[in-house]
LUMNU-324277 format. One record per residue (C-alpha): residue in three letters; x, y, z; residue number from 1. Coordinates in Angstrom, 3 decimals, decimal comma. Last residue first. Layout:
BEGIN
ZAVO  ALA  X  Y  Z  NUM
...
//
This chain:
BEGIN
ZAVO  ILE  -0,933  41,111  -14,609  236
ZAVO  THR  -2,210  44,202  -12,844  235
ZAVO  GLY  -3,462  42,734  -9,575  234
ZAVO  LYS  -1,493  45,141  -7,500  233
ZAVO  GLU  0,341  42,354  -5,782  232
ZAVO  ALA  0,894  40,741  -9,170  231
ZAVO  ALA  2,409  43,931  -10,600  230
ZAVO  LYS  4,683  44,232  -7,528  229
ZAVO  LYS  5,835  40,595  -7,929  228
ZAVO  LEU  6,383  41,054  -11,680  227
ZAVO  LYS  8,725  43,982  -11,143  226
ZAVO  GLU  10,523  42,230  -8,271  225
ZAVO  ASN  11,416  39,209  -10,343  224
ZAVO  ALA  9,135  36,164  -10,620  223
ZAVO  PHE  10,609  32,712  -10,678  222
ZAVO  ILE  12,469  30,374  -13,063  221
ZAVO  ALA  14,845  27,699  -11,746  220
ZAVO  VAL  17,120  25,770  -14,088  219
ZAVO  GLU  18,858  22,469  -13,131  218
ZAVO  VAL  21,836  20,990  -14,942  217
ZAVO  ARG  22,425  17,266  -14,475  216
ZAVO  ARG  24,854  14,500  -13,652  215
ZAVO  ASN  23,128  13,173  -10,507  214
ZAVO  ALA  20,599  11,098  -12,459  213
ZAVO  VAL  23,404  9,331  -14,380  212
ZAVO  ARG  25,236  8,604  -11,106  211
ZAVO  GLY  22,046  7,087  -9,645  210
ZAVO  ALA  21,439  4,852  -12,680  209
ZAVO  GLU  25,125  3,690  -12,438  208
ZAVO  THR  24,777  2,730  -8,843  207
ZAVO  SER  26,880  3,797  -5,792  206
ZAVO  ASN  26,038  7,450  -6,400  205
ZAVO  ASP  22,575  7,035  -5,024  204
ZAVO  ALA  20,244  9,745  -6,297  203
ZAVO  ILE  19,537  13,522  -5,897  202
ZAVO  PRO  23,140  14,389  -5,292  201
ZAVO  GLN  24,137  17,926  -4,074  200
ZAVO  LYS  27,860  18,074  -3,390  199
ZAVO  SER  29,030  16,345  -6,612  198
ZAVO  GLY  30,064  19,523  -8,437  197
ZAVO  TYR  28,016  22,417  -7,145  196
ZAVO  GLY  28,303  24,827  -10,082  195
ZAVO  SER  26,413  28,238  -9,919  194
ZAVO  VAL  24,921  30,747  -12,433  193
ZAVO  THR  22,518  33,591  -11,623  192
ZAVO  PHE  20,761  35,041  -14,605  191
ZAVO  ARG  18,309  37,858  -15,315  190
ZAVO  SER  21,053  40,361  -16,027  189
ZAVO  ALA  22,049  38,298  -19,059  188
ZAVO  ASP  18,958  39,432  -20,986  187
ZAVO  VAL  17,582  36,645  -23,136  186
ZAVO  GLY  18,311  37,120  -26,881  185
ZAVO  GLN  19,243  33,712  -28,219  184
ZAVO  GLN  22,856  34,280  -27,132  183
ZAVO  GLN  21,593  34,618  -23,615  182
ZAVO  THR  20,308  31,022  -23,645  181
ZAVO  TYR  23,642  29,873  -25,044  180
ZAVO  ASN  25,542  31,691  -22,208  179
ZAVO  ALA  23,260  30,286  -19,481  178
ZAVO  VAL  23,634  26,705  -20,671  177
ZAVO  ALA  27,364  27,082  -21,113  176
ZAVO  GLN  27,577  28,623  -17,667  175
ZAVO  ALA  25,913  25,689  -16,070  174
ZAVO  ARG  28,337  23,340  -17,862  173
ZAVO  ARG  31,354  25,484  -16,905  172
ZAVO  GLN  30,310  25,547  -13,204  171
ZAVO  SER  29,706  21,800  -13,113  170
ZAVO  LEU  33,139  21,200  -14,696  169
ZAVO  PRO  34,804  23,620  -12,257  168
ZAVO  ASP  33,419  21,619  -9,271  167
ZAVO  ASN  33,931  18,200  -10,698  166
ZAVO  ILE  37,630  18,330  -11,421  165
ZAVO  ALA  39,107  19,745  -8,227  164
ZAVO  ASP  36,193  18,066  -6,451  163
ZAVO  THR  37,703  14,684  -7,436  162
ZAVO  GLY  36,554  11,999  -9,867  161
ZAVO  THR  33,272  10,074  -9,928  160
ZAVO  ASN  31,001  11,705  -7,389  159
ZAVO  ASP  28,191  12,549  -9,804  158
ZAVO  THR  28,047  16,066  -11,342  157
ZAVO  HIS  25,854  19,129  -10,876  156
ZAVO  GLY  25,433  22,525  -12,632  155
ZAVO  GLU  22,968  25,163  -11,534  154
ZAVO  VAL  21,174  27,834  -13,628  153
ZAVO  ILE  19,023  30,387  -11,767  152
ZAVO  VAL  16,661  32,540  -13,782  151
ZAVO  ASN  14,745  35,656  -12,727  150
ZAVO  THR  11,505  36,568  -14,297  149
ZAVO  ASP  10,023  39,783  -15,752  148
ZAVO  GLY  9,662  38,355  -19,238  147
ZAVO  TYR  7,333  35,645  -20,489  146
ZAVO  LYS  7,835  35,686  -24,192  145
ZAVO  ILE  11,572  36,106  -23,902  144
ZAVO  LEU  11,861  33,275  -21,434  143
ZAVO  THR  9,670  31,128  -23,681  142
ZAVO  GLN  11,930  31,740  -26,648  141
ZAVO  ALA  15,006  31,072  -24,533  140
ZAVO  LEU  13,732  27,678  -23,347  139
ZAVO  GLU  12,981  26,595  -26,919  138
ZAVO  LYS  16,477  27,657  -27,913  137
ZAVO  ILE  17,801  25,701  -24,913  136
ZAVO  ASN  16,149  22,563  -26,157  135
ZAVO  GLN  17,655  22,999  -29,647  134
ZAVO  GLN  21,085  23,728  -28,263  133
ZAVO  ALA  20,933  20,592  -26,133  132
ZAVO  ALA  20,116  18,440  -29,155  131
ZAVO  SER  23,093  19,913  -30,998  130
ZAVO  THR  25,418  19,050  -28,096  129
ZAVO  LEU  26,629  21,772  -25,809  128
ZAVO  ALA  30,361  21,894  -25,022  127
ZAVO  SER  31,059  21,449  -21,322  126
ZAVO  SER  32,853  18,161  -21,681  125
ZAVO  ASN  33,831  15,336  -19,304  124
ZAVO  LYS  31,520  12,955  -21,242  123
ZAVO  ALA  29,578  14,649  -24,031  122
ZAVO  PHE  27,214  17,358  -23,053  121
ZAVO  LEU  23,535  18,367  -22,943  120
ZAVO  LEU  21,709  15,019  -23,330  119
ZAVO  GLY  24,073  13,155  -20,996  118
ZAVO  SER  23,923  16,146  -18,654  117
ZAVO  ASP  20,225  15,262  -18,082  116
ZAVO  PHE  18,406  18,633  -18,014  115
ZAVO  THR  16,086  19,482  -15,049  114
ZAVO  ILE  13,667  22,431  -15,307  113
ZAVO  LYS  12,063  24,003  -12,257  112
ZAVO  ILE  9,226  26,465  -12,697  111
ZAVO  GLY  7,890  29,103  -10,337  110
ZAVO  GLU  5,175  30,258  -7,926  109
ZAVO  GLY  5,197  26,954  -5,902  108
ZAVO  VAL  7,046  24,450  -8,053  107
ZAVO  ARG  5,804  23,532  -11,506  106
ZAVO  GLU  8,053  20,849  -13,022  105
ZAVO  VAL  9,677  20,503  -16,472  104
ZAVO  LYS  11,916  17,485  -17,125  103
ZAVO  ALA  14,016  18,057  -20,273  102
ZAVO  GLY  14,520  16,461  -23,638  101
ZAVO  ALA  11,049  16,921  -25,005  100
ZAVO  MET  11,258  20,684  -24,635  99
ZAVO  GLU  8,440  22,153  -26,676  98
ZAVO  LYS  5,315  20,826  -25,061  97
ZAVO  LYS  6,700  20,855  -21,587  96
ZAVO  LEU  7,938  24,396  -22,050  95
ZAVO  GLU  4,497  25,543  -23,268  94
ZAVO  ALA  2,737  24,009  -20,308  93
ZAVO  ALA  5,294  25,469  -17,933  92
ZAVO  GLN  4,720  28,976  -19,261  91
ZAVO  LYS  0,936  28,717  -18,959  90
ZAVO  ASP  1,208  27,388  -15,389  89
ZAVO  MET  3,719  30,074  -14,609  88
ZAVO  ARG  1,122  32,795  -15,368  87
ZAVO  ARG  -1,339  30,998  -13,195  86
ZAVO  GLY  1,165  30,889  -10,377  85
ZAVO  ILE  1,962  34,594  -10,677  84
ZAVO  LEU  -1,694  35,337  -10,282  83
ZAVO  ALA  -1,999  33,004  -7,305  82
ZAVO  GLY  1,067  34,585  -5,675  81
ZAVO  GLY  -0,544  38,036  -5,977  80
ZAVO  ALA  -3,777  36,780  -4,380  79
ZAVO  GLY  -1,778  35,428  -1,345  78
ZAVO  GLY  1,784  34,357  -1,681  77
ZAVO  VAL  4,856  36,322  -2,825  76
ZAVO  ALA  7,203  33,380  -3,165  75
ZAVO  ALA  10,923  33,917  -3,613  74
ZAVO  GLY  11,908  31,255  -1,131  73
ZAVO  ILE  9,764  28,672  -2,913  72
ZAVO  ILE  11,662  29,263  -6,110  71
ZAVO  ALA  15,094  29,357  -4,409  70
ZAVO  GLY  14,319  26,144  -2,485  69
ZAVO  LYS  13,458  24,379  -5,714  68
ZAVO  ALA  16,714  25,413  -7,301  67
ZAVO  THR  18,637  24,655  -4,028  66
ZAVO  SER  17,572  21,078  -4,111  65
ZAVO  ASN  19,983  18,988  -1,967  64
ZAVO  LYS  18,867  20,361  1,346  63
ZAVO  GLY  15,331  19,404  0,458  62
ZAVO  GLY  12,832  21,346  -1,611  61
ZAVO  ILE  10,130  21,139  0,963  60
ZAVO  VAL  12,309  21,806  3,958  59
ZAVO  ARG  14,798  24,280  2,394  58
ZAVO  GLY  11,963  26,089  0,639  57
ZAVO  LEU  9,938  26,261  3,834  56
ZAVO  VAL  12,724  28,340  5,348  55
ZAVO  GLY  13,067  30,503  2,251  54
ZAVO  GLY  9,258  30,846  2,003  53
ZAVO  ALA  9,203  32,161  5,551  52
ZAVO  ALA  11,571  34,914  4,493  51
ZAVO  ALA  10,012  35,430  1,105  50
ZAVO  GLY  6,519  36,096  2,342  49
ZAVO  GLY  5,304  35,114  5,817  48
ZAVO  LEU  2,479  32,589  5,778  47
ZAVO  GLY  0,911  34,081  2,672  46
ZAVO  GLY  3,873  32,971  0,500  45
ZAVO  ILE  3,323  29,319  1,351  44
ZAVO  ILE  -0,458  29,558  0,974  43
ZAVO  GLY  -0,422  31,345  -2,377  42
ZAVO  GLY  2,228  29,071  -3,832  41
ZAVO  LYS  0,341  25,914  -2,757  40
ZAVO  ALA  -2,784  27,327  -4,434  39
ZAVO  THR  -0,928  27,811  -7,744  38
ZAVO  LYS  0,579  24,320  -7,620  37
ZAVO  SER  -2,901  22,924  -7,137  36
ZAVO  TRP  -3,890  21,589  -3,739  35
ZAVO  PRO  -4,997  18,014  -3,550  34
ZAVO  LYS  -8,794  17,186  -3,830  33
ZAVO  LYS  -10,755  17,540  -0,697  32
ZAVO  THR  -11,279  15,523  2,530  31
ZAVO  THR  -7,819  15,844  3,907  30
ZAVO  THR  -7,618  19,393  2,548  29
ZAVO  THR  -9,520  20,891  5,398  28
ZAVO  GLU  -7,412  19,398  8,162  27
ZAVO  THR  -4,128  20,482  6,485  26
ZAVO  GLN  -5,412  23,998  5,838  25
ZAVO  ALA  -6,453  24,304  9,472  24
ZAVO  GLN  -3,162  22,999  10,664  23
ZAVO  VAL  -1,282  25,452  8,474  22
ZAVO  THR  -3,370  28,332  9,585  21
ZAVO  SER  -3,038  27,377  13,246  20
ZAVO  THR  0,711  27,333  12,905  19
ZAVO  GLY  0,775  30,748  11,299  18
ZAVO  VAL  -1,530  32,205  13,959  17
ZAVO  THR  0,729  30,778  16,710  16
ZAVO  LEU  3,862  32,129  14,988  15
ZAVO  LEU  2,304  35,546  14,775  14
ZAVO  ALA  1,309  35,470  18,450  13
ZAVO  LEU  4,778  34,402  19,526  12
ZAVO  LEU  6,321  37,315  17,530  11
ZAVO  VAL  3,841  39,742  19,148  10
ZAVO  LEU  4,793  38,486  22,590  9
ZAVO  PHE  8,467  38,591  21,756  8
ZAVO  PHE  8,303  42,247  20,672  7
ZAVO  SER  6,279  43,185  23,752  6
ZAVO  ARG  8,954  41,698  25,993  5
ZAVO  LEU  11,608  43,667  24,245  4
ZAVO  ASP  9,643  46,896  24,496  3
ZAVO  THR  9,080  46,274  28,212  2
ZAVO  MET  12,804  45,616  28,701  1
//
């Protein structure tokens, strides 16, 4: 009983410190310029590593953004997270320059890429268009240049049609992106591929613009264990 009581007292103390840190950071930054992506990654990870990052990922990323949540959940934080963030800054800048047909965002200690399915595929198809292949070639070159990262590829559809159609279609589309990236020389072991059908909309499916936005493939890029350890040692 004493050991159990001590455990909860320590846990309460840690939670109190974490809350105070967040509050202090919030109060300080109200009079300063907004945090950079690198700084956010360091703070998030520093509050409790991957476990706390996973919780914050669901809050910050939103329940319909598993790619963003995965990136934040994998955060290292602290000085190591800042080093990874700077590395991701360079990679994201190159991707934005080369991939005109995709939306590239820096998130925490990683990168989120969103492809409009209209650019990647014909209607109801999982065969990549020539424009899609060019964009994915650029992505592959950057992934090869900046190794030691994991890659999540997720397919999404609008709510037109049934789950029986949308779920496998979203999976095939995500797999097509992953397969073509791997054909350019990126190691397949780095990839996790999922299809969510219409279950994770980011816009209103009652409008055509919303349905277009929901038809997408998202890619999350974040540090693997090797890179995390090197960053924690300060050797990257």
